[in-house]
N, C-alpha and C positions, 0 to 999 in steps of 0.2 A: 508807060506811065510810072514814075517813081513811087515806091512804097515807103511807108514809115512816117507819114504825116498824121496818121491816126492810130489809136490803139484802144482796145476795150479796157475800161476801168470798172470798179465796183458799181459806181452810180451811172454808168452810161458809156458814152464815146468821147474820148479826149482827142482833140485835134490841134495841130499847130498851123497857124496862119501867118503869112507875111502880108501886112496891110499897106496899101498905097492910098492915102487920103487925097482929097482935092483932085480927083480924077474927073474925066469927062463923062464917065458912066459908072453905074454900080454893076459889078460883074465878078464872077469867079473865073480864073484863067487856068485851072488845072493845077497839078502838082509840079514842083520844081526842086531840083537838087541845088544846094548852095555849094560854094567853093570849099567849105569846111566839111562837107559830107552831110550836113543837116538837110532834112527834107521838110517842105511845108506846102500848104495849099495857098496859091496866090489869090489875093482878093483886092479889089479896088472899090472905093466908094467916093461919091461926090462930096460928102460932108468934110468939114475942116477938122483938124485935130485939136479942137479946143473945147474945154468943158465936157469931155467925154462924148461929143457929138459923133466922131468917127467910129468909136466903139459901139455906140447905139446903132448906127447905120450898119455896121458889120453884123451885129446880132440880128437885125431885121433881115439883112440879105441872106444870112445862113438859115434863118427860119423859113424864109420864102423858098429857098432852093432845096432844103433838106426835108421839109414837111414837119419839122419839130417846132412846137410852139415857142415863141420868144421867151416866155416865162420859164421855159425849161432849158435855156441856153445861158451859161454863166461864164464870165471872163475869169479864168483862174489866175493868170499872170500876164504881165506885159501891158498894163493899162496905158503906159506912156511910151511904149516901145513899138517898133514896126512888127516885131515878132511877138505873137500872142499865143497863149494856150487857152483854149476854151473847152468846156465840158457840155455836151448835149445829153441831158437826162433822158435815157431811152433804154428799151430792152435790147437784147442781142439781135433779135430779128429786125427791130426798127433801126438799129445801128447799121446793119448790112444794107438796108434800103436807103438810109440817109447817105451812106458813102456813094452808092450808085448815083443818087440824085445830085450830089455835090459835084461829081465828075462829069455829069451829062452836059 
């Protein structure tokens, strides 16, 4: 499993996600290496990329899978891009558990 899609930051866990909207299902498909060497967590949602609907669906999916409340997950960058950076506000212990759950 590729590493580098997550890192501990002052306010929690920062993750990089590549989002595919308008999918047939909401799911996390593990980590993946890009051709440029970048690493991200692959995610897909049924929502369309309009008016922030896909971003909201991504936050809901990450919350469900990680166990971190939606109100504690923030989009840091990439609002209109497929590659997004999000911060999950959590302790170091919660972050380790969230990483395990996101990859399960």
